[in-house]
Z-matrix of the N, CA and C atoms (Angstrom, degrees):
N
C 1 1.483
C 2 1.489 1 113.74
N 3 1.251 2 128.04 1 123.18
C 4 1.452 3 135.54 2 -176.88
C 5 1.521 4 107.27 3 -79.07
N 6 1.349 5 115.69 4 108.91
C 7 1.463 6 120.25 5 178.88
C 8 1.480 7 111.06 6 -77.79
N 9 1.312 8 122.20 7 -15.85
C 10 1.458 9 123.41 8 -176.31
C 11 1.510 10 106.12 9 -105.59
N 12 1.275 11 108.26 10 158.53
C 13 1.516 12 116.72 11 -176.44
C 14 1.628 13 106.04 12 -101.35
N 15 1.389 14 111.65 13 159.16
C 16 1.391 15 114.41 14 173.89
C 17 1.608 16 107.14 15 -150.59
N 18 1.353 17 113.27 16 128.33
C 19 1.402 18 116.78 17 176.51
C 20 1.525 19 105.76 18 -134.26
N 21 1.287 20 110.52 19 139.41
C 22 1.420 21 118.66 20 179.25
C 23 1.555 22 111.54 21 -119.19
N 24 1.521 23 118.98 22 120.91
C 25 1.355 24 123.11 23 -176.80
C 26 1.615 25 109.25 24 -100.32
N 27 1.322 26 112.51 25 143.16
C 28 1.437 27 118.23 26 -178.11
C 29 1.440 28 109.71 27 -127.05
N 30 1.424 29 115.61 28 142.20
C 31 1.512 30 118.46 29 -174.41
C 32 1.453 31 111.42 30 -74.80
N 33 1.392 32 122.01 31 -24.79
C 34 1.449 33 127.00 32 -178.33
C 35 1.555 34 108.65 33 -113.78
N 36 1.391 35 111.30 34 162.22
C 37 1.441 36 118.80 35 171.96
C 38 1.474 37 114.91 36 -60.35
N 39 1.307 38 117.57 37 160.82
C 40 1.500 39 118.76 38 176.75
C 41 1.485 40 114.46 39 60.26
N 42 1.237 41 122.36 40 32.04
C 43 1.424 42 130.73 41 -179.00
C 44 1.544 43 119.82 42 51.84
N 45 1.462 44 106.18 43 42.63
C 46 1.529 45 111.92 44 -176.20
C 47 1.550 46 104.29 45 -107.62
N 48 1.386 47 111.26 46 162.72
C 49 1.514 48 115.35 47 164.77
C 50 1.535 49 104.20 48 92.97
N 51 1.349 50 118.09 49 -175.78
C 52 1.386 51 126.07 50 175.99
C 53 1.486 52 111.21 51 -51.85
N 54 1.293 53 118.04 52 143.77
C 55 1.411 54 122.58 53 175.63
C 56 1.519 55 115.03 54 -133.39
N 57 1.327 56 117.91 55 159.87
C 58 1.476 57 126.15 56 179.35
C 59 1.431 58 112.19 57 -132.92
N 60 1.307 59 120.92 58 120.03
C 61 1.410 60 121.01 59 -176.91
C 62 1.633 61 109.25 60 -98.25
N 63 1.256 62 113.49 61 136.23
C 64 1.439 63 119.26 62 -176.24
C 65 1.524 64 116.73 63 -133.97
N 66 1.427 65 119.07 64 123.87
C 67 1.273 66 125.83 65 -173.64
C 68 1.446 67 113.74 66 -114.32
N 69 1.389 68 115.03 67 1.38
C 70 1.553 69 115.21 68 178.33
C 71 1.575 70 106.17 69 -153.87
N 72 1.198 71 116.22 70 -164.66
C 73 1.581 72 118.13 71 175.64
C 74 1.578 73 112.33 72 -62.83
N 75 1.224 74 112.10 73 143.06
C 76 1.529 75 118.71 74 170.71
C 77 1.493 76 111.62 75 -133.23
N 78 1.259 77 120.32 76 108.30
C 79 1.445 78 119.45 77 -176.20
C 80 1.521 79 116.19 78 -78.40
N 81 1.393 80 116.21 79 -16.07
C 82 1.507 81 111.55 80 176.07
C 83 1.641 82 106.41 81 -155.51
N 84 1.228 83 110.16 82 107.89
C 85 1.502 84 117.26 83 -169.10
C 86 1.627 85 107.61 84 -89.87
N 87 1.312 86 122.94 85 -6.42
C 88 1.375 87 126.08 86 -173.35
C 89 1.513 88 114.09 87 -59.50
N 90 1.193 89 118.95 88 -31.60
C 91 1.491 90 120.44 89 176.38
C 92 1.594 91 114.50 90 -75.71
N 93 1.356 92 112.64 91 -13.91
C 94 1.517 93 116.58 92 172.96
C 95 1.499 94 119.09 93 -92.22
N 96 1.348 95 114.18 94 -30.43
C 97 1.489 96 117.85 95 -179.43
C 98 1.560 97 105.97 96 -159.91
N 99 1.389 98 110.44 97 152.57
C 100 1.518 99 117.01 98 -174.10
C 101 1.497 100 112.37 99 -87.89
N 102 1.359 101 115.67 100 -22.68
C 103 1.522 102 123.58 101 -179.56
C 104 1.546 103 111.87 102 -156.67
N 105 1.188 104 116.11 103 166.97
C 106 1.467 105 121.09 104 175.10
C 107 1.526 106 111.51 105 -141.04
N 108 1.282 107 117.63 106 123.69
C 109 1.484 108 125.28 107 172.06
C 110 1.439 109 119.23 108 -108.79
N 111 1.286 110 120.70 109 -18.33
C 112 1.514 111 121.33 110 177.46
C 113 1.484 112 107.07 111 -154.69
N 114 1.362 113 118.90 112 165.04
C 115 1.336 114 127.53 113 179.16
C 116 1.536 115 115.17 114 -157.77
N 117 1.215 116 118.03 115 161.64
C 118 1.515 117 127.11 116 -177.52
C 119 1.454 118 108.01 117 -130.92
N 120 1.219 119 119.07 118 116.06
C 121 1.501 120 122.24 119 166.97
C 122 1.483 121 112.97 120 -93.82
N 123 1.362 122 111.94 121 109.86
C 124 1.466 123 118.46 122 -172.82
C 125 1.540 124 111.17 123 -82.95
N 126 1.427 125 118.30 124 -29.84
C 127 1.381 126 122.92 125 177.20
C 128 1.384 127 107.36 126 -163.55
N 129 1.372 128 115.98 127 151.57
C 130 1.581 129 119.68 128 179.13
C 131 1.530 130 109.61 129 86.53
N 132 1.305 131 104.51 130 -177.80
C 133 1.537 132 116.71 131 174.18
C 134 1.511 133 108.19 132 -126.86
N 135 1.228 134 116.50 133 149.50
C 136 1.476 135 126.42 134 177.20
C 137 1.395 136 113.51 135 -135.53
N 138 1.412 137 117.06 136 153.26
C 139 1.420 138 125.43 137 167.21
C 140 1.571 139 104.90 138 -111.28
N 141 1.239 140 114.90 139 127.87
C 142 1.492 141 124.84 140 174.96
C 143 1.351 142 111.43 141 -108.14
N 144 1.408 143 117.48 142 143.97
C 145 1.494 144 127.69 143 -169.16
C 146 1.491 145 105.02 144 -126.19
N 147 1.371 146 113.97 145 146.73
C 148 1.524 147 117.43 146 170.45
C 149 1.483 148 116.12 147 -92.67
N 150 1.337 149 119.31 148 9.61
C 151 1.481 150 122.97 149 171.66
C 152 1.530 151 107.34 150 -131.31
N 153 1.251 152 121.37 151 161.88
C 154 1.570 153 129.47 152 171.19
C 155 1.420 154 103.51 153 -60.07
N 156 1.354 155 108.51 154 162.87
C 157 1.549 156 118.51 155 167.16
C 158 1.474 157 111.26 156 65.80
N 159 1.352 158 123.55 157 24.27
C 160 1.537 159 126.19 158 175.87
C 161 1.518 160 109.48 159 62.37
N 162 1.339 161 113.85 160 39.43
C 163 1.503 162 118.91 161 -178.99
C 164 1.631 163 104.64 162 -115.32
N 165 1.296 164 110.73 163 169.54
C 166 1.489 165 120.70 164 174.52
C 167 1.543 166 110.88 165 84.32
N 168 1.231 167 119.20 166 -160.47
C 169 1.414 168 125.42 167 176.83
C 170 1.508 169 117.70 168 -65.24
N 171 1.251 170 119.94 169 133.20
C 172 1.474 171 123.70 170 -166.34
C 173 1.644 172 104.23 171 -116.56
N 174 1.328 173 113.52 172 141.71
C 175 1.414 174 116.61 173 177.60
C 176 1.649 175 103.69 174 -135.58
N 177 1.324 176 111.49 175 143.51
C 178 1.545 177 118.00 176 -176.83
C 179 1.543 178 105.01 177 -97.17
N 180 1.284 179 115.06 178 125.56
C 181 1.535 180 123.65 179 174.56
C 182 1.498 181 109.74 180 -117.71
N 183 1.306 182 112.59 181 122.13
C 184 1.463 183 124.85 182 172.95
C 185 1.652 184 112.73 183 -102.89
N 186 1.312 185 116.18 184 166.83
C 187 1.394 186 114.60 185 174.48
C 188 1.380 187 119.25 186 -47.59
N 189 1.361 188 112.49 187 128.46
C 190 1.578 189 117.41 188 -173.95
C 191 1.523 190 113.23 189 153.37
N 192 1.208 191 111.49 190 173.92
C 193 1.557 192 118.60 191 -172.85
C 194 1.585 193 104.05 192 -111.17
N 195 1.314 194 113.53 193 132.38
C 196 1.485 195 124.19 194 -178.39
C 197 1.562 196 111.04 195 -122.64
N 198 1.412 197 114.00 196 79.25
C 199 1.492 198 115.17 197 -163.66
C 200 1.586 199 107.64 198 -68.45
N 201 1.351 200 122.32 199 -22.88
C 202 1.421 201 126.44 200 -178.48
C 203 1.468 202 105.02 201 -151.58
N 204 1.317 203 117.83 202 60.49
C 205 1.471 204 122.40 203 -174.69
C 206 1.454 205 112.27 204 -70.68
N 207 1.434 206 116.29 205 -33.76
C 208 1.377 207 117.85 206 -175.27
C 209 1.429 208 114.29 207 -58.59
N 210 1.412 209 119.27 208 -45.90
C 211 1.557 210 115.64 209 -179.47
C 212 1.581 211 108.07 210 -78.98
N 213 1.323 212 116.84 211 -21.11
C 214 1.399 213 115.61 212 178.63
C 215 1.477 214 114.67 213 -72.00
N 216 1.202 215 118.95 214 -26.39
C 217 1.499 216 126.46 215 179.37
C 218 1.579 217 106.21 216 -97.77
N 219 1.314 218 125.23 217 -5.34
C 220 1.353 219 124.70 218 -172.15
C 221 1.454 220 120.69 219 72.37
N 222 1.500 221 116.36 220 20.93
C 223 1.447 222 119.39 221 -175.63
C 224 1.472 223 108.75 222 -98.06
N 225 1.475 224 111.20 223 155.55
C 226 1.484 225 115.97 224 170.00
C 227 1.473 226 101.37 225 -69.82
N 228 1.340 227 112.76 226 -166.18
C 229 1.475 228 118.69 227 177.65
C 230 1.548 229 109.01 228 -100.78
N 231 1.322 230 116.49 229 46.36
C 232 1.402 231 118.52 230 -177.68
C 233 1.561 232 118.50 231 -117.22
N 234 1.341 233 117.44 232 51.75
C 235 1.428 234 116.37 233 173.73
C 236 1.438 235 105.73 234 -75.11
N 237 1.407 236 108.28 235 126.69
C 238 1.595 237 116.41 236 -171.53
C 239 1.553 238 111.94 237 -118.69
N 240 1.363 239 115.39 238 -17.34
C 241 1.360 240 120.11 239 -179.97
C 242 1.500 241 117.27 240 -155.57
N 243 1.369 242 123.08 241 150.70
C 244 1.442 243 115.20 242 178.81
C 245 1.562 244 105.86 243 -146.18
N 246 1.341 245 111.87 244 154.77
C 247 1.374 246 118.42 245 -178.24
C 248 1.450 247 110.84 246 -134.62
N 249 1.512 248 112.70 247 127.97
C 250 1.462 249 115.85 248 179.01
C 251 1.560 250 107.44 249 -75.23
N 252 1.297 251 115.54 250 139.86
C 253 1.467 252 120.35 251 170.35
C 254 1.500 253 114.47 252 -92.13
N 255 1.279 254 119.74 253 116.23
C 256 1.472 255 120.64 254 -174.88
C 257 1.467 256 111.14 255 -71.43
N 258 1.307 257 117.41 256 145.86
C 259 1.459 258 126.84 257 174.09
C 260 1.506 259 109.08 258 -56.70
N 261 1.307 260 116.58 259 138.44
C 262 1.414 261 124.38 260 178.38
C 263 1.501 262 110.06 261 -130.90
N 264 1.298 263 110.08 262 124.92
C 265 1.543 264 120.07 263 179.12
C 266 1.423 265 108.21 264 -113.90
N 267 1.260 266 121.64 265 137.81
C 268 1.540 267 121.07 266 -177.28
C 269 1.524 268 110.03 267 119.20
N 270 1.360 269 113.40 268 -164.83
C 271 1.419 270 120.54 269 -179.76
C 272 1.509 271 115.00 270 -78.75
N 273 1.272 272 113.68 271 170.41
C 274 1.449 273 122.17 272 -179.39
C 275 1.516 274 108.22 273 -127.83
N 276 1.368 275 115.59 274 121.94
C 277 1.408 276 119.81 275 -178.82
C 278 1.538 277 109.74 276 -139.02
N 279 1.483 278 117.04 277 135.23
C 280 1.425 279 120.02 278 -178.86
C 281 1.557 280 101.13 279 -150.04
N 282 1.300 281 120.69 280 136.64
C 283 1.453 282 125.69 281 169.77
C 284 1.480 283 108.70 282 -109.70
N 285 1.321 284 115.31 283 127.83
C 286 1.416 285 119.20 284 -173.43
C 287 1.570 286 107.22 285 -111.45
N 288 1.279 287 119.75 286 144.70
C 289 1.429 288 122.54 287 -175.13
C 290 1.583 289 111.53 288 -129.34
N 291 1.319 290 117.97 289 137.10
C 292 1.338 291 126.03 290 -178.20
C 293 1.565 292 116.73 291 -58.14
N 294 1.317 293 110.55 292 -37.32
C 295 1.601 294 120.12 293 -177.48
C 296 1.497 295 108.50 294 -115.84
N 297 1.365 296 110.51 295 167.09
C 298 1.502 297 117.50 296 174.49
C 299 1.517 298 107.51 297 -70.47
N 300 1.332 299 116.50 298 160.15
C 301 1.498 300 124.68 299 179.86
C 302 1.506 301 113.08 300 67.32
N 303 1.328 302 113.73 301 24.71
C 304 1.428 303 115.14 302 -179.33
C 305 1.572 304 117.25 303 67.71
N 306 1.321 305 113.41 304 33.78
C 307 1.431 306 118.69 305 -178.19
C 308 1.561 307 112.90 306 -101.52
N 309 1.303 308 111.96 307 168.76
C 310 1.461 309 118.90 308 175.05
C 311 1.583 310 111.92 309 73.78
N 312 1.308 311 119.16 310 -163.69
C 313 1.409 312 123.88 311 -179.19
C 314 1.553 313 108.12 312 -56.99
N 315 1.290 314 110.65 313 150.33
C 316 1.590 315 113.88 314 173.91
C 317 1.394 316 107.71 315 -148.53
N 318 1.274 317 115.18 316 147.38
C 319 1.577 318 128.60 317 -179.59
C 320 1.516 319 111.91 318 -135.61
N 321 1.155 320 115.95 319 144.96
C 322 1.464 321 124.04 320 170.64
C 323 1.471 322 117.12 321 -96.85
N 324 1.271 323 112.69 322 128.11
C 325 1.539 324 114.32 323 -177.14
C 326 1.581 325 106.35 324 -111.18
N 327 1.317 326 116.49 325 143.58
C 328 1.444 327 118.05 326 170.05
C 329 1.529 328 113.47 327 -132.15
N 330 1.419 329 109.68 328 3.09
C 331 1.516 330 120.75 329 173.22
C 332 1.490 331 109.46 330 -143.27
N 333 1.295 332 112.16 331 173.15
C 334 1.494 333 120.59 332 176.56
C 335 1.589 334 110.49 333 -49.85
N 336 1.340 335 108.73 334 147.56
C 337 1.594 336 112.98 335 171.44
C 338 1.460 337 106.48 336 -131.28
N 339 1.393 338 119.97 337 118.43
C 340 1.465 339 115.96 338 -176.35
C 341 1.560 340 109.24 339 -86.13
N 342 1.382 341 119.46 340 -12.17
C 343 1.450 342 119.44 341 175.90
C 344 1.562 343 107.53 342 -167.13
N 345 1.437 344 107.72 343 118.14
C 346 1.473 345 115.65 344 -176.94
C 347 1.605 346 104.98 345 -70.82
N 348 1.255 347 118.54 346 -32.46
C 349 1.424 348 124.15 347 -179.69
C 350 1.602 349 108.27 348 -56.27
N 351 1.375 350 112.41 349 -54.13
C 352 1.517 351 118.33 350 -175.36
C 353 1.488 352 110.23 351 -67.83
N 354 1.301 353 118.58 352 -42.51
C 355 1.437 354 123.70 353 -169.97
C 356 1.567 355 109.91 354 -81.14
N 357 1.298 356 118.32 355 -42.00
C 358 1.465 357 120.30 356 -173.75
C 359 1.543 358 112.52 357 -114.66
N 360 1.283 359 123.17 358 -11.61
C 361 1.334 360 130.50 359 -169.33
C 362 1.654 361 107.58 360 56.54
N 363 1.367 362 108.56 361 44.92
C 364 1.456 363 113.69 362 177.78
C 365 1.594 364 103.27 363 -116.42
N 366 1.466 365 111.42 364 124.24
C 367 1.446 366 116.09 365 -172.16
C 368 1.631 367 109.42 366 -90.34
N 369 1.313 368 119.22 367 -2.67
C 370 1.504 369 111.88 368 -177.73
C 371 1.545 370 104.51 369 -156.85
N 372 1.268 371 120.55 370 154.63
C 373 1.474 372 129.89 371 169.85
C 374 1.460 373 111.60 372 -131.07
N 375 1.274 374 116.35 373 111.62
C 376 1.471 375 119.01 374 -173.25
C 377 1.603 376 111.94 375 -113.45
N 378 1.313 377 118.49 376 -1.51
C 379 1.446 378 121.63 377 174.94
C 380 1.490 379 110.48 378 -160.82
N 381 1.387 380 123.67 379 167.75
C 382 1.376 381 124.19 380 -177.11
C 383 1.448 382 109.70 381 -162.53
N 384 1.280 383 116.98 382 164.64
C 385 1.519 384 120.03 383 168.22
C 386 1.472 385 104.49 384 -133.10
N 387 1.393 386 114.64 385 118.58
C 388 1.527 387 119.01 386 174.92
C 389 1.419 388 106.22 387 -91.66
N 390 1.386 389 120.38 388 115.94
C 391 1.481 390 127.84 389 175.89
C 392 1.393 391 113.37 390 -86.00
N 393 1.372 392 119.38 391 -43.54
C 394 1.402 393 123.96 392 -171.38
C 395 1.606 394 108.52 393 -140.90
N 396 1.297 395 119.96 394 140.10
C 397 1.397 396 125.45 395 173.34
C 398 1.571 397 115.86 396 84.06
N 399 1.313 398 115.77 397 -176.62
C 400 1.445 399 123.64 398 174.05
C 401 1.457 400 110.41 399 -119.09
N 402 1.293 401 120.25 400 136.99
C 403 1.482 402 125.86 401 -168.58
C 404 1.571 403 108.18 402 -131.19
N 405 1.372 404 114.07 403 150.49
C 406 1.432 405 125.09 404 169.74
C 407 1.530 406 107.00 405 -110.74
N 408 1.324 407 120.65 406 126.96
C 409 1.528 408 123.87 407 175.83
C 410 1.580 409 102.82 408 -103.87
N 411 1.327 410 115.50 409 144.32
C 412 1.522 411 114.39 410 176.61
C 413 1.469 412 102.24 411 -127.94
N 414 1.356 413 110.67 412 159.49
C 415 1.546 414 120.22 413 -171.59
C 416 1.638 415 105.72 414 -87.68
N 417 1.311 416 121.70 415 -3.01
C 418 1.387 417 122.65 416 -176.78
C 419 1.494 418 110.14 417 -138.26
N 420 1.316 419 116.61 418 145.24
C 421 1.604 420 116.56 419 176.31
C 422 1.422 421 112.33 420 -55.79
N 423 1.300 422 118.72 421 155.70
C 424 1.536 423 130.29 422 -176.66
C 425 1.501 424 112.54 423 60.39
N 426 1.335 425 114.10 424 41.74
C 427 1.499 426 118.70 425 170.05
C 428 1.505 427 114.16 426 62.51
N 429 1.311 428 121.40 427 36.68
C 430 1.399 429 122.93 428 -176.93
C 431 1.430 430 107.35 429 -114.67
N 432 1.415 431 113.39 430 162.72
C 433 1.368 432 120.63 431 171.21
C 434 1.636 433 113.87 432 88.60
N 435 1.301 434 117.94 433 -169.42
C 436 1.365 435 118.49 434 176.98
C 437 1.538 436 111.86 435 -59.09
N 438 1.279 437 115.15 436 156.76
C 439 1.539 438 120.32 437 -178.68
C 440 1.574 439 112.42 438 -134.27
N 441 1.272 440 111.28 439 158.08
C 442 1.387 441 117.26 440 177.80
C 443 1.580 442 109.65 441 -134.79
N 444 1.377 443 116.48 442 135.47
C 445 1.520 444 119.24 443 -176.49
C 446 1.623 445 102.38 444 -88.92
N 447 1.316 446 108.51 445 135.52
C 448 1.506 447 118.07 446 176.60
C 449 1.459 448 108.57 447 -121.97
N 450 1.314 449 120.66 448 121.15
C 451 1.418 450 125.07 449 174.20
C 452 1.545 451 103.78 450 -109.10
N 453 1.392 452 111.50 451 173.89
C 454 1.567 453 112.62 452 -175.20
C 455 1.566 454 110.91 453 -59.33
N 456 1.234 455 115.97 454 139.16
C 457 1.398 456 129.27 455 -177.73
C 458 1.498 457 119.72 456 144.34
N 459 1.282 458 114.78 457 178.08
C 460 1.562 459 120.17 458 -178.71
C 461 1.419 460 109.82 459 -103.52
N 462 1.339 461 113.40 460 130.69
C 463 1.418 462 124.18 461 -177.89
C 464 1.532 463 108.85 462 -118.40
N 465 1.360 464 116.17 463 95.02
C 466 1.557 465 117.71 464 -168.27
C 467 1.479 466 106.85 465 -80.51
N 468 1.435 467 122.23 466 -27.88
C 469 1.474 468 117.82 467 -175.16
C 470 1.659 469 106.24 468 -153.95
N 471 1.181 470 114.78 469 117.11
C 472 1.466 471 120.19 470 172.87
C 473 1.534 472 113.64 471 -63.99
N 474 1.380 473 108.90 472 -29.30
C 475 1.399 474 113.67 473 -176.77
C 476 1.715 475 108.66 474 -69.43
N 477 1.307 476 115.43 475 -37.03
C 478 1.489 477 121.34 476 173.64
C 479 1.485 478 110.36 477 -65.18
N 480 1.267 479 122.51 478 -21.50
C 481 1.428 480 124.25 479 176.22
C 482 1.606 481 112.55 480 -87.41
N 483 1.268 482 114.66 481 11.08
C 484 1.430 483 117.52 482 179.90
C 485 1.538 484 116.25 483 78.61
N 486 1.378 485 114.18 484 18.25
C 487 1.348 486 122.39 485 172.21
C 488 1.566 487 118.06 486 -106.59
N 489 1.295 488 110.40 487 40.26
C 490 1.528 489 116.12 488 -173.04
C 491 1.577 490 106.34 489 -70.07
N 492 1.436 491 111.41 490 143.72
C 493 1.407 492 120.79 491 -173.16
C 494 1.424 493 117.70 492 70.77
N 495 1.320 494 123.31 493 5.06
C 496 1.463 495 129.64 494 178.37
C 497 1.497 496 111.59 495 -79.51
N 498 1.200 497 126.93 496 137.33
C 499 1.477 498 128.75 497 169.79
C 500 1.499 499 107.72 498 -116.91
N 501 1.453 500 110.62 499 123.61
C 502 1.495 501 108.94 500 -177.01
C 503 1.652 502 104.41 501 -103.22
N 504 1.304 503 111.75 502 125.81
C 505 1.459 504 121.15 503 -167.67
C 506 1.598 505 111.70 504 -110.86
N 507 1.312 506 120.41 505 -22.68
C 508 1.354 507 120.66 506 -173.84
C 509 1.567 508 107.42 507 -146.86
N 510 1.390 509 115.87 508 154.21
C 511 1.426 510 121.47 509 -170.48
C 512 1.498 511 105.31 510 -140.15
N 513 1.382 512 114.11 511 139.78
C 514 1.585 513 117.34 512 178.68
C 515 1.506 514 105.81 513 -139.67
N 516 1.291 515 115.42 514 137.73
C 517 1.417 516 124.05 515 172.21
C 518 1.544 517 111.00 516 -70.09
N 519 1.322 518 114.37 517 147.61
C 520 1.563 519 118.51 518 173.05
C 521 1.450 520 105.69 519 -93.87
N 522 1.091 521 122.35 520 110.39
C 523 1.564 522 126.75 521 -174.48
C 524 1.564 523 109.77 522 -95.51
N 525 1.301 524 116.29 523 167.41
C 526 1.385 525 125.93 524 -176.49
C 527 1.513 526 112.42 525 -65.58
N 528 1.278 527 119.95 526 -5.80
C 529 1.539 528 122.49 527 -176.81
C 530 1.595 529 112.61 528 -60.53
N 531 1.391 530 114.69 529 -14.25
C 532 1.445 531 122.83 530 179.06
C 533 1.545 532 106.69 531 -67.63
N 534 1.352 533 122.82 532 -33.22
C 535 1.422 534 121.03 533 -161.68
C 536 1.570 535 109.38 534 -110.42
């Protein structure tokens, strides 16, 4: 079992043109390639971002081939940074809060939640504390819409993270199936 991840970005569709191999986090890919239209994830899982320094829209990439993933995901050709998601073994725990700074209603999750409204009657999530594991948060129920990668830590305000106006409605654990 490969404990490291590897992703290869290609400037053209169908794995053509200049390419850049990445086996760890890369905060700014613009010096390696001018655009990206396809990629191949050989091992591991990655989040790719359309702005440098892990900012902007985020997309989850697991092992597989993406011959024209840019149009498939509705992205422009502007992958500018990527982050490898480390393998996690053990339990998953995250506490979500209705308001910023851990205010309002709160609930602890240990498994996937396809709708915080249906499960908890909670209509918004503005902060969270990830105690164990790595998670994806989605703006719509049933794991749809824009997403945000959450690793262990405290997140007091999603607005301060550049996610102003976003509502997070479902959460999913990133399991070892990537590796």
